[in-house]
Structures are given as structure tokens and as C-alpha cells.
N, C-alpha and C positions, 0 to 999 in steps of 0.2 A: 898289724897292731902298733908297731913302732911308728909308722907314718902318722897314724891317728893321734898317738901320744904327742909327737912333735908338733902336729898341727894345733892341738888344744893348748899346749904350753906356749906356742908362739902367739896364739890369740890372746891369752892372758897377759903375757909380757907386753905385747903390742898395745893392749888396752891400758895397762899401767903406765907405759912410757908416754903415750899420747895424752892421757888425762893429766899428766904432770907438766905439760908444756905451757909456759906462760902465754898470755894473750898476745903479747908483742911479737912473739915468734911465729904466729900462725901464718902470716903473709909470706915470710921467707920459706917456710916449710911447704906451703902450697906451690910456690914457684919450683921448688925442687921436685915435688910430685909431678908437675907438668913435664919436667925433663925425663923422669922415669917413664911416664906414659909415652913420651916420644920414642924411647927405646922399645917399648911394647909395639908401637906402630911400625918401627923399623923391622923388628922381628917378624911381624905379620907380613910385611912386604917381602922379606927374604923367603918365608914359607910359600908365598904366592909365586915367587920366581922359580922355586924348585918343585912346585906342585906337579904331581903326576896323575892324580885322579881327582874325582869330584869332592871327596871328603876333605882333602888337603886344601882345595880351593875354598870350600865353605869355611873351614877353620881359619885360614889366612884372611879371608874377607871379614869374618867376625872380629878377628884380632885388630885389623886395620880400622874397622868401624868403631869399635869400643875405644881404641887408642885415640882416634880423632875426636870422639865425643868427650873423652876425659881431658884432652889437651884444651879444646875450645872452652869447655865448661870451667876448667881450672883457671884459665886466663881471665875468664869473665868474673869469677869469684875474686881472684887476685886484684883485678882492676877495681871492683866494687869496694874491696877492703881498703885499698890504697886511697880511694876516694873519700873514705870516712876520715882519713887523717889530713886531708887538704883543707885549707882555709876557704870558707865560703865568702864570696864577694859581698861587701856591704851594700845595701840598697842606697841608691843615690838620693841625696836630699832634694826636696822640692825647690827648684830655682826660680820659679815665676813669682813667688811671693804671695800667691793667692791661697795656698794651702790645698787641701783635698776637697 
């Protein structure tokens, strides 16, 4: 029962903390989340290295796969968010004098 209580409280606190984050901090936080998922992937690789039976191989493989998906997806989201802040190139003016 104690573990469930801690989980529910952590969910509420996490929701409150994340909902208060300003928009300008979302990109740096996403980059930090990618680093955390890298640790998850490393942990999965360690589990695979010490695996002795089929269940440990399955759990390690799932951890590595989910970690890799989160890392790649996180970097894609971060790249897209950073692209929103970059200046768009201005279209070149018509130089032949004839117009469109």
C-alpha cells in the first residue's frame, strides 16, 4: 500500500511541476530527457550482458528498444522545436524584371 501511495503522490507532483514549466524551457528539458533515456538504454545493455535466462534477455531487449525509441524520438522533437525558433530564409526577389 505504501508503494501505491508514493506512486500516486509522485504522479500528482510530477503533473503539477510539468504543467508549470514555461514554454521556453521545453526544449532544454527535452534534451535532458534524452540523456535520461540514454541511461535507461545503458541499463538495458547491462542487463543483457549479465542475462542468464530467457526472461532477462526479453526484459533487457525491451529496455534497449524502448530507450532507443525514446532517444531518437526525443531528438526529433527537439530538432523540430529548435527549427521553430530559426529564421526562415526570405524568398529571393524577381531579378529578370518581367514579374511573374
